[in-house]
N, C-alpha and C positions, 0 to 999 in steps of 0.2 A: 845472372841471367839477363837484367835488363842491359849491361854493356853490351853483351852478345847482340843482343835485340837491338840496339841502338846502330851498332856497327853493320848488322844484317841491312838496315832499313838504310842507311848512308850509302852501302853497294848498291842495293837495289834502286834507291832513286837515282844513282849516277846512270845505271843500265837502262833505266827506263826513259831519262833524259836524252841517252844516245839514240835511242829508236824512236824518239819522239819526231814525228814527220812535220808537224807543223808549229813553229814557235809561235804564231799567230794564229787565230782563228781562221779557216779557210771562206771566202766570201761566197755568197749565194748569187749566182748571176741573175739579172732581170730585175734589178731595182729592189731588193728587199732589202730592210734596215734589222739589223740585230740587236735585241737586248737580251742579257743574260743575267739572271738572278740565281746564282748557285747552280743547282743542277737543272734548274729550268730555263728554257730559252724560248724566246718569242720572234717569230719574224712578221714584220710588217710591210705591207704593199698598199699604195693607193693608188688605184685607176679611177676613171671618169664616174664620179659619184659611188665609188664603192671603196671599202677599205677591206683588205683581206688579211687575216693573221693566221698564222701558223704555230701552235704551241707544242712544244715536247718536252719530255723530262728525260734525262740520261740515267737515271736511278733504272736498275733492272732492265737495261735496254741491250743488254750482250746476252744473245742465243746462249743456251748451255752448250758446251761445247762436246760433239758427238766424238766418240773415240774411233777415227777412221785412219788409224796408223796403217792398216794395210792398204788402202787406196792412195796414201799420200807419200808413197816411197819414192814417186818419182822426184822428188825434189830435196836431194839431200843436203844442200846448202842452207836450208830454211830449219831452224830447231822446231819453231811451231809456226801455226797459222797466224796470219794477223788476225787481232780480234776485232769484229765489227760492232758498231753499235746500230741496232736498227729498232728505233723507238716507236712506239704509237704516236702518232702525231694528230691534232684536231686542227681542223681549218675550220675558221668563223667568216664568214662573208657578212659584212654590214653595208646594207644600203642606206645611203644618206637620207633617204624619205621616209623609211619605214621603221617601226619601232621594234621590228623584229629581226634577230639574226640567224643566218642557216649555219647550222653546225654540221660538219661532218666528221665524224670519228674513222681515221685510216690507220691501216698498220700494214706493215710488211709480212706476208705470208713467210710461214716457216720455211717450207720449202719452195723453192722458186717455180714450181712448175705449174704452167698456165694450164688452161681447158685446152683439151686435146685438140690438134688441127688449127689452133690460134697461130697466126705466123707471127704475130708479135703480142706478147703478152706484156701485161702492166706489173711493173716491180712492187705496186704496192695496190692495195683495195681499200674500197670503203665499207667499212663495218657497219655503221650506222649514221642514220641523217634525222636531226630533228630541228625544230625552231625553238629559240629560246630568247626571251626579252631581251633586247640590247640594253647593255650596261648592268646587268645584274650578273655577280659572279656566281652564285649559286645556281646551279641547274635544277628545274622543277622537274620531279619526277611524274608529275601531272601533266605534263608536255608529251604528245605522242611521239614517241621514237620509232622510226622505221628501220627495221632490221634488214639488212641486204641479204640475208639468206635464201630468202624465198621470194625474191624481188624480181619482177619482169627484167629480163636481160636488156631490153631496149630503154626501158628507164634507167637502168644502171649505166648503160653506155653513155645515154644523155648527161648522167651525174658526172660522169669519169670526164665528159667534153667540156661541162660547165667549169670544170675545175682546171682542165688543159688551159681553156681560154684565160684563165685567171693567173696562169702562170704556175699552177702545180699540176705538173707532168712528169713522166718519168726521168728526163734529165734534172728538174728540182728534186723528186726524190733520191737520184743518185748523189746530187751534192748535198742533200741533207742527212745522208749516211756518213758522209765525208765529214760535214760540219759536227755531227753527233759524236763521230768516233774520237775526232780530234779534242773536241771537248770533255769526253768522258776520260781521255787519257791525262788530260790537262788537270782535271780533278781528282784523278787516281794519285798523280805525283803530290798534289795539295795534300792529299789525304796521308801519304807516307810520309810527307814532310811534318805534318801535324802530331802525325803518331810518333814520330822521331821525337819532337821536342817533350811531348807528352812524357815518353818513356825517361827522357833524359833529365825531366825536371824532378828534382830531390824533395 
């Protein structure tokens, strides 16, 4: 059984390598620096008096596939749709002269349907906003967290503009999906390789 399993994994790794789009991780435009620790990635950008960090984790970032075989028949050449990774991401804005960090919890809505009648809808939304003490890794539940569900839309628009001014806009969100998808695929291949070594190990 293990031999067959190892052989299966070998073939699978070959296949996955074949369809791997990026041999190295795609860059995000706008001067973001990338740090990757396993499945967690952090993008950092410094602008006048501020440091902006965006953190995301690729685990559980691929939405469950919906069986849409009926509608998808117009593309007979593709066996399966490309998996895309749309992770939640957290934006932290740290101003040099304050002890507080503004934290915005963002995500990609499941359905890309914007509000009715909006000419241009954003591909990501802000879910929660809070202040956290700068430099502390643990979030404090005692800090007020603003949930955007019931938020005045004008305030919400200002928050989106605030992010866009710092380079977190639709273009960024698109590139983040590409980066995350490439990272997820890379980690998946690595997982298959580790699994293969594990199975072969006597």
